[in-house]
N, C-alpha and C positions, 0 to 999 in steps of 0.2 A: 390570764383568764379569757375564754372565748367570748366574743361579743354577744352571741345568742346562746342562751341556755334554756332548759325546760322551765326553770324557775322564773327567769325573766319573761318568757312567753306567758306563763300563768299570771304574772303581775300585770302584763300588758292587757291580757284578757279582762282582768279585774278593773283596770283603768277604762277599758271600753265600756264596761257596765257603769262605772262612775260617770263617764261622759253621757251615756244614754240616760241615766236617771236624772241628771241635772237638766236635760233638755227635752225630755219626752212630753212634758205637759203642754208644750207649745202646740203640737199637732193633736193632742187629745182634748184640747179646750172645748171644741164644739160638742163632743159626745158627753163630756163631764158636765157641761152646762145643761145639756138636754136631760140627762138621766139623774144627776145629783144636784142640779141647781147651782153649780159652782160658777161664780162670776169671774171676770178677769181679775178683780181685786182679790177674790179668794185664792185664785191660782198664784197671784203675785205673792201673797202671804205664804202659801205652801212652798213655793219655790225659794222664797227668802229664808224660810226655816231650814230648808236643805242646806243652804250655804252657811247659815249661822251655826247650825249644829256641826257641820263639817269644820268650820273655823274654830269653834270652841274646843274641839277635840284635838287640835293640832299640838298643843303643849303636852297633854298626857300621851299622845301618840309619840312625840319625840322622846319622852322619857321611856316609854315602853320599847321603842326601837333600840335605844341604848342598853336597856336592862334585859329585855327578853328576846330581842332580835326581830327581824321583819317577818319571819315565817309564822310564828305563833301569833304575833300581834295582828297581822293582816288576815290570816285564815279565820281566827276567832271572831274578829269584829265584822268581817264581811258576812260570815254565816249568820251571826245573831242579829246584827243591825240590818244588813242588806236583805237577807232572807226574811227576817221578821217584818221589815218595812214593806216589802213587796206583798207579803201575805195580808197585812192590814189594808193595803191599797186594793187588793183583789176582793176583799170583803166590804169595802167602803159603801155606805149608804147615805152619807151626808158630807158636806164640804169639810167639816172639822176632822173627819177621819183621814182626809188627804193631808191635813196639817200633821197629824201623828205619823202617818206613813212616810212623808217626806223627811220629817225629823229623824226617824229611825234610819232611813236610807242614807241621809247625810252622815250619820254616825258610822254606819257600816262601810261607806266609801272613803271615810276620812284617811285611813292609813295607806291606801293602795298605791298612789303615786309616790308618796314619800318613802314607802318601802323600796320602790325601784330606785329613787334618787339616793337613798341611804346606801344601797349596794353599789351604785355607780360611783358615788363619792368616795367610798372606802376601797373599792377594788380596781378602779380605772384611773388613768392619768387625769389630773385636773384640767389640762388643756382640751381634753376630749369631752368634758362634762356637758358643755352647751349643745354640741352636736348630738350626743347620745340622749340627752334629756329631751331635745327636740324630736328625735326619732321615736322615743317612747310616747310622747304626747301625740305625735303625728299618727302612729299606728293606733294608739288608744282612742284618738278622736274619730275613728271609724264608728265608734258607738254613737257619736253625734249624728252620723249619717243614718245609722240604723234607727235612730229615734225620729227620723223625718219620713220620707215617702215609704220606705219599707215597713215602718210601723203602721202607717195608714193602710197598706195592703193587707197586713196580717189582721188588723182589727176588722177590716171589711170582710175578711174570709171567715174568721172564727169568733168575732165580737171581742170586746175589750177585757172582760173578766177572764175568759180562758187565756187571753194573751198574758195577763198578769200572773196567772198560775204557771204558765210556761216560764216566765221570768223568775219566779221563785225557784223552780227546778234548776235553771241555768245558773243562778246566783249561788246556790248551794253546791252545785257541781264545780264551779270555779274555785270556791273556798276550799273544797276538798283537794283540788288540784294543787293549790298553793301549799297546803299542808304536806302534800306528798313530794313536791318537787323543789321548793325554795330552799336554798342553803344559806344559812346566816354567815356573814363575814366573821373572821376571827375576832374575838374580843380584844379590846385594848388591854395592855398590861396594867397591873395594879399600880405601877408608878405614874400612870397618866392621871391628871386631875379629872374630876368628875364633871366639871362644868356646871354653869348655872345661867338662868335668864339674865341675871345682873351682868355677867360677863358678855353676853350677846349684846345687850343694850349699851355696853361700854365701847363697842366697836364703832367709832365715829364714821367710818366709811359706809356703814349701813344707813345712817340717818337720812341721807338724801335719796337713797334707793326706795325706802319704804313708802313715801307718798305716791310715787308712780306705781309701785307694785300693788298698792291698795286700789288703784283705779284703772290700771292698764287693761285688765280682762273684764272689767265691769260692763262696758258697753257691749262688747261682742257676746259675753256670757248671758247677760240679761236680755238682749234683743233676740238672740237665737233661742234661748230657753224659755222666754216668756212673751215678749212683746211683738215678735215678728208675725205670729198668727193673728192676734187682734188687729194689728195695723193692716195686714193684707185683707182681712175680712171686712173691717169697718170702712176703710178708705177706698179699697178697690173691689169690694164685694166678691172676693176670691172664694171658690169652693174648696172643700177639704183636700181634694187632689192637687189643686193648684198650690195651696198652702204647703202641702207635703213636698211638692217638687221645688218650691222656692226655698224652703228650709233645707232641703237636700242640697241645693246649690250652695247655700251658705255654709252648710256642714262640710262639703267638699272643699270649699275655699279655706276653711279653718284648718283642715288636714293639710292642704297644700302649703299654707303659711307656716305650719310647724315644721315641715320638711325644708322650707326655703331658708329659715332663719339661720340654721347652722352654716350652710354653704355661704350665705350672704356675709356672715360674720368673718368667715375665713377670707373671703375676697376683700372685704373692707379692712380687715386686720385689726378690728377693735370691737369688743362687745358694746362699749358705751356708744360709739357712733352708730352702730347698727340699730341699737335700741332707739336712739333719737330719730333715726330715719323712719323706722316703722311706726313710731308713735306720731310723728309729724303727719304721716300718711293717714293714720286713723283720724287725727284731728281734722284734716282736710275733708275726709269723707263725711264725718259727722256734721261738719259745718254745712256741707252741701245738703244733707238730709234736713237740717234745720231751716236753711234758707229757701229750699224748694219744697214746700209742704206737700204738694200733690204732683209728683212726677208721673210719667207713664208707668204701667205695671212692669214693663221690661227694664226701665231704668231703676225702678225700685228694687227689683231682684238683683240687678248689677250692683247697686249700692250696698245691699246686704252682703253680697259676696265680697266686696272690697273691704267692708268692715271685718269680715272673717279673716281675710288674708293679712291685712295690715295689723290686726289686733293680736298677732301671734308671737309677740315678743316675750311672753311669759318665760319660756325656757331660758332665754338669754338673761333676763333679769335674775332668775334663780341662779344661773351660772355666775353672774357678776357678784351677787351676794355671797354665794358659796365660796368664791375665791378669797374672801376675807376671813373665813372660818378655820380655826385650827382643828386638827383631827378630833380632839375630845369634845368639840362642840358641833360636830356634823349633824348628829341626830336631832338634837334640840334646835340647832340653827336653821336647818332647811325647813323643819316643820314650823318654826317661828315665822320665817319668811312666807311660807305658804299660808299661814294663818292670816297675814295681812292681805294677801291676794284674794283668798276665798272670802274672808271676812268683809273685804271691801265690796265684793260682788253681792253678798248677802245684805249688807247695809244699804247699798244702792237699790237693790230690789225692794226692800222694805220701804225706803223713802220714795221710790218711784210710784208706789201705790197712791198715796195722797196727792202727789204731783199730778198723776194722770186724772184722778177724780176731780181735782180743782180745775185742770185745764179742760176736761170734758164738760164741766158745768158752764164754762165761760166761752168755749169756742166750738165750731164744727169739728168733726173727727180729724180732718187733715191738719188743721192748726193745733188741735190738742196734742197730736203726736209730735208735731214740730216742737212744741214746748217740752215734751218728754225728751226729745233728742238733745235739746239745749241743756236739759238737766244732766245728761250724761257727758256732754261736751265740756262744761265748765270745770269740773274736777279734773278731767283729763289734761286740760291746759295747765292747771295749777301743778299737778304732778310732773308734767313735762318740764315746767320751769324750774322746779326744785331739783330735778335730775341733772340739770346742767352743773350743779355743784358737786356731783359725785366724782371721785377720782377713778382713773382707769383701773381695770382688774390687775391683780398681782401678775407679774411677768409669766410665771409658770402656768397661769390659768388662761392666758390669752389664746384665742383660737389659732394664731399663727405660731404658737410656741413650739 
């Protein structure tokens, strides 16, 4: 099967939208606060609802991928949830409307990456999964970039509501493209077992991957999608354009990280050691952000970029977990793993809201955000320590196989 097909391209475009929708609140926070009265806490709740809705849909998405295939599952959910959520956002007049919109957007975006991974896992060699998964995330993460400075430019040019109506049209167009171009993998034979969640939970090799998977993306995802803009605004008095450029730098770094993890794993020759290396780097950067509450603006942007690069181990964690899944568990298995990852981000975003409010009441802005960085750092260290107990990937799934 060729590496690039029209169907894969359409799914990557859908994942670009997913990355955009999970991150665009960061640069829209000033205008949403001004026109809708949405506070950073409101936006933390809205953003958390995106991740929670996304995570809760993973089990039914896995069942739908196995039963109906990625084409129908992804096209229908993106059109109804994604298009519907963007419509509600465009019509919003109060903060709670954003909660509804982001919940619908989370549902609509829930199948897009897993549809790609399902096709990669079923149609390509296991040893190539990590690199291909990283490439999909890397190209899809361009949506993260579009949700930074380019979004600021568009909003400045046409205002935010017309921008959202444009996004409605784009989302529906991508859903139609998926329906027209994606080809479902061949169905497994009737002699194959159907698989269940109990079987997945019985795979002991996954037990020590899951804690790190639940927190690995939480810091980068939450900071880029939510806390970067308030930090730059309140601690550095940055204007919207500066915030857009800083989040653009972090978005570019996240794209770069996703393209680096595959080659790094091949050079190192081990998914496990590569994941440990990238996670250790994230821990070091987050520790620096905690210990240096008010760096210079240039150093702050550099630290954000380093979090983006080092926090890109997600495709390798998925590849490591996927290596232990038998064929009949691929659909349910990869979505179960993704549920832990995205659910962890959502839970951390929800929890970050009271942490931030408590720290804000007790400390000046710089120290309050320092406490927030510590909140993200501690679970990452715990997940990192658990991961040391994880066995190496199966031989046929290793990057040098």
